[in-house]
N, C-alpha and C positions, 0 to 999 in steps of 0.2 A: 536361526538368526534372521532377523527382519531385514528385508531388502531396502536399499535406499533408492528412491525414485527421484530422478532429476528431470526437471521440466524446463525447456528453453535453455539448454546448456550451450555455452560458447567457451572459448579459450579461457576467459577471465572469471566467469561466474555463471550460475544458473539463475533463472528467473524465480524458481521455486524448488524447494527440496522437501520431499515428504519422507518421514522416517517414523516407524511405529504408528502411533496415533496422532501425530502432529505434522503440520506443514508450515514451513518457514518461507515467506516471500522476501525476495531481495527488495531493496528500495526501488520503488516504481516512480518514474517521471512521465510526464505527458508527452506523447509522440507528436502532438501538434502544438508544442510549446511556443515557438516564436510568435509573438503577438497575442497569445492567448492570455486571458485574465486568470487570476488565482482561482476563481470559481470554475472556469472552463478547464484549467489544468487539474483541479481536484476531481471534477467529474470524470475526466479521461482516466486518471489514475485509479479511481475506485471501480470504474468499468473494467479495467485491466485486472485489478485485484479479483473481481467477481469471476472473470474468465479463468485465471490461474487457480483460484480456490476450487472451481468446478472441475478443472482438469485433474486436480489432486483428490477429488472425491469428497469435497466439503463445501461449505458456503459461509457467508458472513454471520449467520446465526451462531456459529461456533468460534467466533473470534476470542482469543485469549489476551492478546497484547497488540498494541500499535505504537509505532514510533513515527512521528511526523516532524519534518524539517521544513521551515519556511525561510526564504531568503530575506524576508522582512516581517518581523513579528507584528507590525502594524496591520497585516492582512489576516491576523488570527481569526477575527470575527467573520470575514468573508469565507475563509476555508471552513470554519465551523458550521456555517449555514448549510453547506453542501454535505459535510460529514454527518451532521445531526440528522439530515433527511435520509442518508444512506444507511446508517447503523440500524440494525434490527431492533425493534422495541424490546426493551428488557435485556438486550444483548451487548451492551456497551463493554468493550474490553478495558483492561488496564491500559493507560495511555500516557505517553510523554509527547510534548510538542515544544520544540526549541527553534530559535533563530540560528541559522547557519549559512555559511557560504556554500552554495551547491556546486556540482561538477561543471556546470556551464551557465553563463549569465541568463540564457533564455528560460532556465528552469526556476520557478518560484516556489514549487512545492515538491517534496519527495515523501513518500509514505511506504512503510514496511509493516506487515502484519504477521502474526503467528496465530494459527488456528488449530483446533482439534479436528480430527477426522472422524 
C-alpha cells in the first residue's frame, strides 16, 4: 500500500498531500496579502506552490490541474500576466478560474494545483 505524505499539516488541513504519483496542494493565499496587489499576491502564491511541489518531490513542469479564485474577475488579466510567466513552456495544466468571495477580505487570489510526481 502506498503511504500518504502530508506536508504542512495542522488541525484543519494540510498544505499538500502526496499519494501515489500525485500531489494535491491546498488553496494557497499570499502571506503578505494586506495591501499587496493581485500581481504581488499571485507571485507570492506561486512561489509557495514551487516550495510545496519541491517538498513533495516534483515541480511545476508536471502540473495537471489548477483552480484559481479571484475576489474580482476584473483582475483576471493582472493575475494571468504573472501566471503566464510562471507556467513552464508547454506545461500548461487544465485550469479553471472563477470570481469568488475568499476567506478574508485581504485575499484577492487563491490558487490550488495538482501535479504528477
